[in-house]
C-alpha positions as CSV (number, residue, x, y, z in Angstrom):
1,M,25.5,7.0,-32.1
2,K,22.9,5.0,-34.0
3,M,22.0,7.7,-36.5
4,F,25.6,8.2,-37.7
5,D,26.2,4.4,-37.8
6,A,23.1,4.1,-40.0
7,I,24.3,7.0,-42.2
8,C,27.7,5.4,-42.6
9,S,26.3,2.0,-43.4
10,K,23.6,3.5,-45.7
11,D,20.9,1.6,-43.7
12,S,17.8,3.1,-45.1
13,E,15.4,1.1,-43.0
14,E,17.1,2.1,-39.8
15,L,17.2,5.8,-41.0
16,R,13.5,5.7,-41.6
17,R,12.8,4.2,-38.2
18,L,15.1,6.8,-36.5
19,S,13.5,9.7,-38.4
20,C,10.1,8.7,-37.2
21,L,11.3,8.6,-33.6
22,F,13.2,11.9,-33.9
23,N,10.2,13.6,-35.6
24,Q,7.8,12.4,-32.9
25,S,10.1,13.7,-30.2
26,G,10.4,17.1,-31.9
27,N,14.0,16.7,-33.0
28,K,13.3,18.0,-36.5
29,P,17.0,18.5,-37.5
30,A,17.9,14.9,-36.8
31,A,14.7,13.7,-38.6
32,V,15.4,15.7,-41.7
33,L,19.1,14.6,-41.7
34,C,18.1,10.9,-41.5
35,L,15.6,11.3,-44.4
36,D,18.1,13.3,-46.5
37,H,20.3,10.2,-46.5
38,V,17.3,8.0,-47.3
39,F,16.5,9.9,-50.5
40,V,20.0,11.1,-51.4
41,A,20.2,8.4,-54.1
42,G,16.9,9.4,-55.7
43,F,13.6,7.6,-55.8
44,Q,13.3,3.9,-56.6
45,F,9.6,3.4,-57.1
46,Q,9.6,1.2,-60.2
47,G,8.5,-2.4,-59.4
48,L,6.9,-1.5,-56.1
49,T,3.4,-2.8,-55.3
50,V,0.8,-0.1,-54.5
51,H,1.0,-1.0,-50.8
52,T,4.8,-0.6,-50.6
53,L,4.6,2.6,-52.7
54,S,2.0,4.0,-50.3
55,T,4.4,3.4,-47.4
56,C,7.3,5.1,-49.3
57,L,5.1,8.1,-50.1
58,E,4.2,8.4,-46.4
59,V,7.9,8.6,-45.5
60,F,8.6,11.0,-48.3
61,S,5.7,13.2,-47.3
62,T,7.2,13.6,-43.8
63,Y,10.5,14.5,-45.5
64,A,8.8,17.1,-47.7
65,E,7.0,18.6,-44.7
66,L,10.2,19.0,-42.8
67,L,11.9,20.6,-45.8
68,H,8.9,22.9,-46.2
69,Y,9.0,23.8,-42.5
70,Y,12.6,25.0,-42.7
71,A,12.2,26.6,-46.1
72,F,9.4,28.9,-44.9
73,L,10.6,29.9,-41.4
74,P,10.1,33.7,-41.3
75,D,13.4,34.2,-39.5
76,P,15.6,31.1,-39.9
77,C,18.8,32.8,-38.6
78,N,17.5,33.1,-35.1
79,N,16.2,29.5,-35.0
80,D,18.5,27.4,-32.8
81,M,17.6,24.2,-34.7
82,V,18.4,25.8,-38.0
83,Q,21.8,26.9,-36.7
84,K,22.4,23.4,-35.5
85,L,21.3,21.8,-38.7
86,F,23.3,24.0,-41.0
87,A,26.3,24.5,-38.7
88,F,26.4,28.2,-38.3
89,K,26.2,30.5,-35.3
90,V,24.8,34.0,-35.0
91,S,26.4,36.3,-32.5
92,G,25.9,39.9,-31.5
93,G,26.0,42.8,-33.9
94,G,24.5,40.8,-36.8
95,K,27.7,38.7,-37.1
96,F,27.8,35.0,-37.6
97,S,30.2,32.2,-38.2
98,I,29.8,29.3,-40.7
99,T,31.5,26.0,-40.6
100,P,33.7,25.6,-43.7
101,G,32.6,23.0,-46.2
102,T,29.0,23.0,-45.2
103,F,26.0,23.6,-47.5
104,I,25.5,27.2,-46.3
105,H,29.2,27.9,-46.6
106,R,29.1,26.9,-50.3
107,E,25.9,28.8,-51.0
108,I,26.9,32.1,-49.5
109,G,30.2,32.0,-51.4
110,G,31.9,35.5,-51.7
111,R,28.9,37.5,-50.6
112,D,29.2,39.9,-47.8
113,K,28.6,37.9,-44.7
114,T,25.8,39.9,-43.2
115,R,22.8,38.6,-41.4
116,K,20.5,39.8,-44.2
117,N,22.5,37.9,-46.8
118,L,22.5,34.8,-44.7
119,M,18.7,34.9,-44.4
120,V,18.3,35.5,-48.1
121,V,20.6,32.6,-49.0
122,L,19.0,30.3,-46.5
123,Q,15.5,30.9,-47.6
124,R,16.2,30.9,-51.4
125,S,18.4,27.8,-51.2
126,L,16.0,25.8,-49.0
127,R,13.0,26.7,-51.1
128,E,14.7,25.7,-54.3
129,R,15.9,22.5,-52.7
130,F,12.4,21.7,-51.5
131,R,11.0,22.4,-54.9
132,R,13.6,20.3,-56.8
133,V,13.3,17.3,-54.5
134,V,9.5,17.2,-54.7
135,L,9.5,17.6,-58.5
136,Q,12.1,14.8,-58.9
137,E,9.9,12.6,-56.7
138,N,6.9,13.4,-58.8
139,G,8.7,12.4,-62.0
140,A,9.6,9.1,-60.4
141,F,6.0,8.6,-59.3
142,L,4.5,9.3,-62.7
143,A,7.0,6.7,-64.2
144,T,5.8,4.0,-61.8
145,K,3.7,1.4,-63.6
146,S,1.9,0.2,-60.5
147,I,-0.1,3.5,-60.3
148,S,-1.7,2.7,-63.8
149,P,-3.0,-0.8,-64.1
150,C,-3.8,-2.1,-67.6
151,L,-7.5,-2.8,-67.9
152,A,-6.9,-4.6,-71.2
153,A,-4.5,-7.0,-69.5
154,L,-7.2,-7.7,-66.8
155,A,-9.5,-8.8,-69.6
156,D,-6.7,-10.8,-71.3
157,T,-6.9,-8.6,-74.4
158,C,-3.7,-6.5,-74.1
159,I,-1.6,-7.0,-77.3
160,K,1.1,-4.4,-76.7
161,L,4.6,-5.9,-76.7
162,D,5.9,-3.1,-74.4
163,C,2.8,-2.0,-72.4
164,N,3.6,1.1,-70.3
165,R,0.9,0.2,-67.8
166,S,1.0,-2.4,-65.0
167,H,-0.2,-5.9,-65.8
168,V,-1.6,-6.8,-62.4
169,D,-2.0,-10.4,-61.2
170,K,-5.7,-10.9,-60.9
171,D,-5.2,-12.8,-57.6
172,I,-4.2,-9.5,-55.8
173,L,-7.3,-7.6,-56.9
174,S,-9.4,-6.7,-53.9
175,Q,-11.1,-3.7,-52.3
176,D,-8.0,-3.2,-50.2
177,W,-5.8,-3.1,-53.4
178,Y,-8.2,-0.6,-55.0
179,N,-8.4,1.6,-51.9
180,T,-4.6,1.7,-51.7
181,L,-4.3,2.6,-55.4
182,V,-6.6,5.6,-54.8
183,R,-4.7,6.5,-51.6
184,V,-1.3,6.7,-53.4
185,H,-2.8,9.2,-55.9
186,L,-4.2,11.3,-53.1
187,Q,-0.9,11.1,-51.2
188,Q,0.9,12.4,-54.3
189,V,-1.6,15.3,-54.8
190,M,-1.0,16.4,-51.2
191,I,2.7,16.3,-51.7
192,L,2.5,18.4,-54.8
193,H,0.2,20.8,-53.1
194,M,3.1,21.9,-50.9
195,V,5.0,23.1,-53.9
196,D,2.3,25.4,-55.3
197,Q,3.0,28.4,-53.0
198,I,6.6,28.7,-54.4
199,E,6.2,27.5,-58.0
200,P,5.4,30.2,-60.6
201,R,1.9,29.9,-62.0
202,S,3.2,29.2,-65.5
203,E,5.3,26.3,-64.2
204,Q,2.3,24.9,-62.3
205,Q,0.3,24.9,-65.5
206,A,3.1,23.3,-67.5
207,R,3.4,20.5,-64.8
208,Q,-0.4,20.0,-64.8
209,R,-0.4,19.7,-68.6
210,H,2.4,17.1,-68.3
211,V,0.4,15.1,-65.8
212,K,-2.7,15.2,-68.1
213,L,-0.6,14.0,-71.1
214,H,0.9,11.2,-69.0
215,K,-2.6,10.0,-68.0
216,R,-3.8,10.3,-71.6
217,D,-0.8,8.3,-72.9
218,N,-1.5,5.7,-70.3
219,G,-5.2,5.5,-71.1
220,S,-6.3,7.0,-67.8
């Protein structure tokens, strides 16, 4: 099967392509599995142009939406696709079986294997995973120089030996470049907006302060 071949060979481009096809056909478990393997190694945004970054954010946004979908299902235990994705099976009388060695098998540990505990573990684990992945991506985004062009460099007046902003080649400056720069910031805002409903207010405020400090330090 193409998906498993791509996973084994760590072919990120093929996994992105397959995830799009799966998502369009409604096969969310296969789509999220593909993207899980795309982003398993973290986020390599540094050195990307704003156009390439925008494409990466579009793919990640799809991944975040899929994680969000599963994290906020009201009754994940009775969802056939969730059972398929996490390799467990619910039977009559509130009983279920879990494949050993899987994510859910590790998470539920020594708890009583009741349907209620399964639902609690699923929802808590998936929401925490969703939150962690998005905040890791946001950290990588903020560290990306291409989102903060150096205006002094454009005027040939930057004298910093280790400037933490992007020195953009003047030849690439255009309306399209500027529009794409604006778009990547809007894309990131929309990605972070998905976290707000599960992140405590105090942590939202701390994150927003961090973003403001980042912008100030970069002269934004």
